[in-house]
C-alpha positions in Angstrom: 35.2 -24.7 -104.3 31.9 -24.8 -102.6 29.9 -21.7 -102.3 27.8 -21.3 -99.3 24.8 -19.0 -99.3 24.5 -17.3 -96.0 20.9 -16.3 -95.3 20.6 -13.6 -92.7 17.2 -13.7 -90.8 15.9 -10.6 -89.2 15.8 -10.6 -85.3 12.5 -11.3 -83.7 11.6 -8.9 -80.9 9.2 -10.4 -78.4 6.9 -8.1 -76.5 5.2 -9.0 -73.3 1.5 -9.0 -73.3 0.0 -6.7 -70.7 -2.2 -8.6 -68.2 -5.3 -6.7 -67.4 -7.2 -7.8 -64.3 -10.8 -7.9 -64.2 -12.5 -5.3 -62.0 -14.0 -7.9 -59.7 -10.5 -9.3 -59.0 -9.2 -5.9 -58.0 -12.3 -5.4 -55.8 -11.7 -8.7 -54.1 -8.1 -8.0 -53.4 -8.9 -4.6 -52.0 -11.6 -6.1 -49.8 -9.3 -8.8 -48.4 -6.6 -6.3 -47.7 -9.0 -4.1 -45.8 -10.0 -7.0 -43.6 -6.4 -7.9 -42.8 -5.6 -4.3 -41.9 -8.7 -4.0 -39.7 -7.7 -7.2 -37.8 -4.2 -5.9 -37.3 -5.4 -2.6 -35.9 -7.9 -4.4 -33.6 -5.1 -6.6 -32.2 -2.9 -3.6 -31.6 -5.6 -1.7 -29.8 -6.5 -4.8 -27.7 -2.9 -5.4 -26.7 -2.4 -1.8 -25.7 -5.5 -1.8 -23.5 -4.5 -5.1 -21.9 -1.1 -3.8 -21.0 -2.7 -0.6 -19.5 -4.9 -2.7 -17.2 -2.0 -4.8 -16.1 0.1 -1.8 -15.1 -2.3 -1.1 -12.3 -0.8 -3.9 -10.3 2.6 -2.3 -10.5 1.1 1.0 -9.6 -0.2 -0.3 -6.3 2.9 -2.4 -5.2 6.2 -1.3 -6.6 8.3 1.8 -5.9 10.2 3.0 -8.9 11.4 6.3 -7.4 13.7 5.0 -4.7 16.9 7.0 -4.3 18.6 3.8 -3.1 17.8 1.8 -6.4 19.4 4.5 -8.5 22.3 5.5 -6.2 24.9 4.6 -8.8 23.8 7.4 -11.0 24.5 10.0 -8.3 22.3 11.9 -5.9 21.4 14.7 -8.4 20.5 12.2 -11.1 18.3 10.3 -8.7 16.5 13.5 -7.7 15.8 14.4 -11.3 14.5 10.9 -12.0 12.2 11.1 -8.9 10.8 14.4 -10.0 10.2 13.3 -13.5 8.6 10.0 -12.3 6.3 11.9 -10.0 5.2 14.2 -12.8 4.3 11.2 -14.9 2.5 9.6 -12.0 0.5 12.8 -11.5 -0.6 12.6 -15.1 -1.6 9.0 -14.5 -3.6 10.1 -11.5 -5.4 12.7 -13.7 -6.3 10.1 -16.2 -7.6 7.9 -13.4 -9.8 10.7 -12.2 -11.3 11.1 -15.7 -12.0 7.4 -15.8 -13.6 7.5 -12.4 -16.1 10.1 -13.7 -17.1 7.6 -16.4 -17.8 4.7 -14.0 -17.5 5.5 -10.3 -18.7 2.1 -9.2 -16.1 0.2 -11.2 -13.4 2.6 -10.1 -14.3 2.3 -6.4 -14.4 -1.5 -6.6 -10.9 -1.5 -8.2 -9.4 0.9 -5.7 -10.9 -0.9 -2.7 -9.5 -4.2 -3.9 -6.0 -2.6 -3.9 -4.1 -2.4 -0.7 -3.0 1.0 0.9 -5.5 3.3 -0.9 -7.4 5.9 1.1 -9.6 8.9 0.6 -7.7 11.9 -0.9 -7.3 14.4 1.9 -4.6 16.8 2.8 -2.4 15.6 5.6 -0.2 18.7 5.9 -1.8 19.7 9.2 -0.2 17.9 12.1 -2.7 16.7 14.6 -2.3 14.7 17.7 -4.1 11.6 19.1 -3.3 13.2 22.5 -5.7 16.2 22.2 -6.0 15.9 18.4 -8.9 16.2 16.0 -11.2 13.5 14.7 -10.7 12.0 11.2 -13.2 11.5 8.5 -14.7 8.2 7.2 -12.4 6.4 4.8 -9.2 8.3 5.7 -7.6 5.3 7.5 -9.8 2.3 6.3 -7.5 -0.4 7.7 -7.9 0.7 11.3 -9.7 -1.7 13.6 -10.8 -1.5 17.2 -10.3 -4.7 19.3 -12.9 -5.0 22.1 -12.9 -7.5 25.0 -16.5 -8.1 26.1 -17.5 -5.0 24.1 -15.0 -2.7 25.7 -12.2 -1.2 23.5 -8.8 -2.5 24.5 -6.4 -2.1 21.6 -6.1 -1.2 18.0 -5.3 -3.5 15.0 -4.7 -3.3 11.3 -6.5 -5.1 8.5 -4.0 -6.8 6.3 -6.5 -8.8 4.2 -10.2 -9.6 4.4 -9.7 -12.2 7.2 -6.6 -11.2 9.1 -5.6 -8.5 11.5 -2.1 -7.7 12.9 -1.8 -6.2 16.4 0.5 -6.2 19.5 1.2 -9.3 21.5 0.8 -7.5 24.8 -2.9 -6.9 24.0 -3.6 -10.6 24.5 -1.3 -11.2 27.5 -4.2 -11.7 30.0 -7.1 -11.7 27.5 -6.5 -14.9 25.5 -10.0 -16.3 24.7 -10.8 -15.3 21.1 -14.5 -15.9 21.8 -14.7 -12.8 24.0 -12.9 -10.6 21.5 -14.6 -8.6 18.7 -13.2 -6.4 16.0 -15.0 -3.3 14.7 -14.2 -1.2 11.7 -15.0 2.5 10.8 -14.1 5.8 12.4 -16.4 5.2 15.4 -16.5 2.3 17.8 -20.2 2.8 18.3 -21.8 2.6 15.9 -19.3 0.6 13.8 -19.3 0.2 10.0 -18.7 -3.5 10.4 -18.1 -5.9 13.2 -16.6 -9.4 13.4 -15.7 -11.9 16.2 -12.3 -13.5 16.3 -11.7 -17.1 15.4 -8.2 -17.4 16.7 -5.2 -15.4 18.0 -1.6 -16.2 17.2 1.0 -14.5 19.5 4.7 -14.5 18.5 6.4 -17.5 20.1 9.3 -15.3 21.5 7.1 -12.7 23.2 7.8 -12.9 26.9 6.3 -10.3 29.3 7.6 -7.9 30.8 9.9 -7.6 27.8 8.6 -5.5 24.9 10.5 -7.4 22.3 8.7 -9.5 19.7 5.5 -7.6 20.5 3.4 -8.8 17.6 0.3 -11.0 17.1 -2.1 -11.8 14.3 -5.8 -12.5 14.7 -8.2 -14.3 12.3 -11.7 -13.0 11.8 -14.7 -15.3 12.1 -15.7 -14.3 8.5 -14.2 -12.1 5.8 -15.0 -8.4 5.6 -16.1 -7.0 2.2 -13.9 -4.1 1.0 -15.6 -0.7 0.8 -14.4 2.9 0.7 -14.5 2.9 4.5 -13.0 -0.6 5.2 -10.1 -2.2 3.3 -6.5 -3.4 3.8 -3.1 -1.8 4.3 -0.1 -2.8 2.2 2.7 -4.8 3.9 6.3 -3.8 3.0 8.8 -6.4 1.9 11.2 -7.7 4.6 14.1 -5.9 2.8 12.4 -2.5 2.6 14.0 0.3 4.7 12.2 3.2 6.1 14.5 6.2 6.7 14.9 8.5 9.7 13.0 11.7 9.1 10.3 10.0 7.0 6.8 11.4 7.7 4.4 8.9 9.1 1.0 8.7 10.7 -0.3 6.8 13.7 -4.0 6.4 14.4 -6.1 5.1 17.2 -9.0 5.3 19.6 -6.7 5.8 22.6 -6.6 8.4 25.4 -6.1 12.1 24.9 -3.6 12.2 27.8 -1.7 9.8 30.0 -4.0 7.5 32.0 -7.0 9.0 30.2 -10.0 7.2 28.7 -10.3 5.8 25.2 -12.2 7.7 22.6 -15.2 6.7 20.5 -13.9 8.5 17.4 -10.7 7.7 15.5 -7.8 10.3 15.7 -4.5 10.7 13.9 -1.1 12.2 14.5 1.8 12.9 12.1 5.1 11.7 13.5 8.7 11.5 12.2 10.8 8.3 12.1 13.7 8.7 14.6 16.9 6.7 14.1 17.6 3.9 16.6 20.9 5.4 17.8 19.2 8.6 18.9 16.4 6.7 20.5 18.9 4.6 22.5 20.7 7.7 23.9 20.7 7.8 27.8 18.2 10.7 27.9 15.8 8.7 25.7 15.5 4.9 26.1 19.1 4.1 27.2 19.7 1.1 24.9 16.3 -0.5 25.3 15.5 -0.3 21.5 16.2 -3.6 19.7 16.5 -4.2 16.0 12.9 -5.4 16.0 11.7 -1.9 17.2 11.6 1.6 15.7 10.9 5.0 17.3 8.6 7.7 15.9 7.3 10.9 17.2 9.1 14.1 18.2 12.0 14.6 20.6 10.2 17.8 21.7 7.2 15.7 22.8 3.5 16.4 22.3 3.1 14.1 19.2 2.5 10.6 20.3 0.2 7.6 20.7 -1.2 6.8 24.1 -3.0 4.1 26.1 -5.6 2.4 24.1 -3.7 2.9 20.8 -1.6 -0.2 21.4 -1.6 -2.6 18.4 -2.7 0.1 16.0 -0.9 1.1 12.8 2.0 3.4 12.1 1.8 3.9 8.3 3.9 5.6 5.6 3.2 6.4 2.0 5.3 5.8 -1.1 5.7 8.3 -4.0 2.3 7.3 -5.4 0.4 7.8 -2.1 0.1 4.1 -1.5 0.3 3.4 2.3 2.4 0.7 4.0 2.4 -0.6 7.5 5.7 0.4 9.0 5.1 -0.2 12.7 2.7 -1.4 15.4 2.0 0.7 18.5 3.9 -1.1 21.2 5.2 0.9 24.2 6.6 4.2 25.5 7.3 6.3 28.6 3.9 7.8 29.3 2.5 9.9 26.4 4.1 12.8 24.5 7.0 13.5 26.8 10.2 15.2 25.5 12.9 12.7 24.5 10.4 9.9 24.9 9.0 9.1 21.5 6.7 6.2 20.8 8.2 2.8 20.3 6.7 0.5 17.6 7.2 -3.1 16.5 9.2 -3.0 13.3 6.9 -4.8 10.7 9.7 -5.5 8.2 11.5 -7.6 10.9 8.4 -9.8 11.1 7.4 -9.9 7.5 8.3 -13.5 7.1 6.7 -14.5 10.4 3.4 -12.8 9.3 3.5 -14.7 6.0 4.2 -18.0 7.8 1.1 -17.6 10.0 -1.4 -16.0 7.6 -0.1 -16.9 4.1 0.0 -13.1 3.2 
């Protein structure tokens, strides 16, 4: 029998050796980590500031508080959304005011480059072009006076630095652009700026004595620089709908009464949009209002445009007080009579036509 000697060896326990980093290595890692963190914070700040600058474009063009867009949530929900949105917008306006104190020149330049901005002034007092009060510089900076051989004939609206929109009937017998001039500012004499006309484009379907298709565009001889007193109105999309009862303003240098003389100082009147059905009633215009027209004023009379205001703007603000061109002064039965509101060319009906002629 073989005897085997079993030798039992004690277990060897291995311990890990603690690695100690040199102080300079720890310092280097800390330094590199600080740089990476600083770069990340810088990129985040830059991104946030970039997005804030971009949102200004939406502020000046888009309407987020339309009841129509949120109709599926119910009328009450839409109202709540509108109120909340307007509060947020008021806070944004406050921030904008603080920024303007920091750099007034830069803020003015930005606001003047945007369409539809104007001097902040209360418009709660209803005034009339017919017997109304004069407006202040910068309240309606897109208003222009069209003058034939130096004499005021019609109003017009600045839609960019080189184009005006007006009424076709203003050019019915006065066709030579070389004899027309456009002036800007709240007074015709002296004007803030003045330009001659390069060309006039009247709508192809306008045929006197019909009032339909009463629209024309005119190109200035050279661009006008935007200032607090002179800059452009916003044009609404063709699909936009203005609603009966909307408060609007019409401005012009026209007469204070029927068959009166034009005025040297710009005037304004607040009017209400009147639905087409009411305006086509027998006691009003008896079916003469086409889909390319709209009515605004008061069925009680007294608030209206008059002779010399033709071609001028009818404007309406959105929830952010950005103003849009809703109509062009076209025609009416005298001035300010009961049941005879002013009739305007409906701009949304001609939005594509304006774009085709001006590129705007």
